[in-house]
C-alpha positions in Angstrom: -33.6 -178.4 58.3 -33.0 -179.8 61.8 -34.5 -178.6 65.0 -31.2 -177.1 66.2 -30.2 -175.4 63.0 -29.3 -171.8 63.7 -29.3 -172.3 67.4 -25.8 -170.8 67.7 -27.2 -167.5 66.4 -29.5 -167.2 69.4 -27.2 -168.4 72.1 -26.3 -165.8 74.7 -22.7 -165.0 75.6 -20.8 -162.7 77.8 -22.6 -160.1 80.0 -26.1 -161.1 78.7 -25.5 -164.7 79.5 -24.2 -163.8 83.0 -27.4 -161.8 83.7 -29.6 -164.9 83.5 -27.1 -167.7 84.3 -28.2 -168.0 88.0 -31.9 -168.2 87.1 -31.2 -170.7 84.4 -29.3 -173.0 86.8 -32.0 -172.7 89.4 -34.9 -173.5 87.1 -33.4 -176.0 84.7 -36.0 -178.9 84.1 -35.2 -182.5 84.9 -35.1 -184.6 81.7 -35.9 -188.2 81.4 -36.6 -191.0 78.9 -39.8 -193.1 79.1 -38.7 -196.6 78.2 -41.0 -199.4 77.1 -40.4 -203.2 77.2 -41.9 -206.2 75.5 -41.7 -209.7 77.0 -42.1 -213.2 75.5 -44.2 -216.0 76.9 -41.2 -217.0 79.1 -41.3 -213.5 80.6 -37.9 -212.6 79.1 -37.5 -209.0 77.8 -37.3 -209.3 74.0 -37.4 -205.6 73.2 -36.5 -202.3 75.0 -36.9 -198.9 73.4 -37.3 -195.2 74.2 -41.0 -194.4 74.0 -40.7 -190.7 74.7 -38.9 -187.9 76.4 -40.1 -186.0 79.5 -39.3 -182.7 81.0 -40.2 -182.1 84.7 -40.5 -178.6 86.1 -41.8 -177.5 89.5 -45.6 -178.0 88.8 -45.9 -180.2 85.7 -44.4 -182.7 83.4 -44.4 -182.4 79.6 -43.7 -185.3 77.3 -43.0 -185.8 73.6 -43.1 -189.1 71.9 -39.8 -190.5 70.6 -41.0 -189.9 67.0 -42.1 -186.3 67.9 -45.7 -186.7 66.9 -47.3 -187.1 70.3 -47.2 -184.6 73.2 -48.8 -184.3 76.6 -48.8 -182.4 79.8 -49.3 -184.0 83.2 -49.4 -183.0 86.9 -46.7 -185.4 87.9 -44.2 -188.0 86.7 -46.5 -190.6 88.4 -49.5 -189.6 86.4 -47.5 -189.7 83.2 -46.1 -193.1 83.9 -49.4 -194.5 85.0 -50.9 -193.4 81.6 -48.0 -195.0 79.7 -48.2 -198.2 81.7 -51.8 -199.0 80.7 -50.7 -200.6 77.4 -47.2 -201.7 78.1 -44.5 -202.2 80.7 -42.6 -199.0 81.2 -39.9 -197.3 83.3 -37.9 -194.1 83.3 -34.3 -193.2 83.1 -33.2 -189.7 84.2 -31.0 -188.0 81.6 -27.6 -186.8 82.7 -27.2 -183.1 82.3 -25.3 -182.0 79.3 -21.9 -180.6 80.0 -21.1 -177.1 78.8 -18.4 -176.8 76.3 -15.1 -175.2 77.4 -16.0 -172.2 75.1 -18.8 -170.9 77.4 
């Protein structure tokens, strides 16, 4: 069973959706990928991968490892990235917001 199984059952529609739509839009977290890089002796990047996914809200940042086994909470994106950068070269990519389907 996947993490999104049965999600449609819980999805709000119509009047109930409209009641919270403004708050949802105003408080939606910013999503980003924490990406790691490996270099060879010639300083060429030999591997790039998503190390984890972050979610930034007003006063904290939460992260989950790409495999889903590691989680953490930080005061800022900078503190998260500093911790990740101790053992490897890292950067972040902000995720584009998902577009709503025409049905909603």
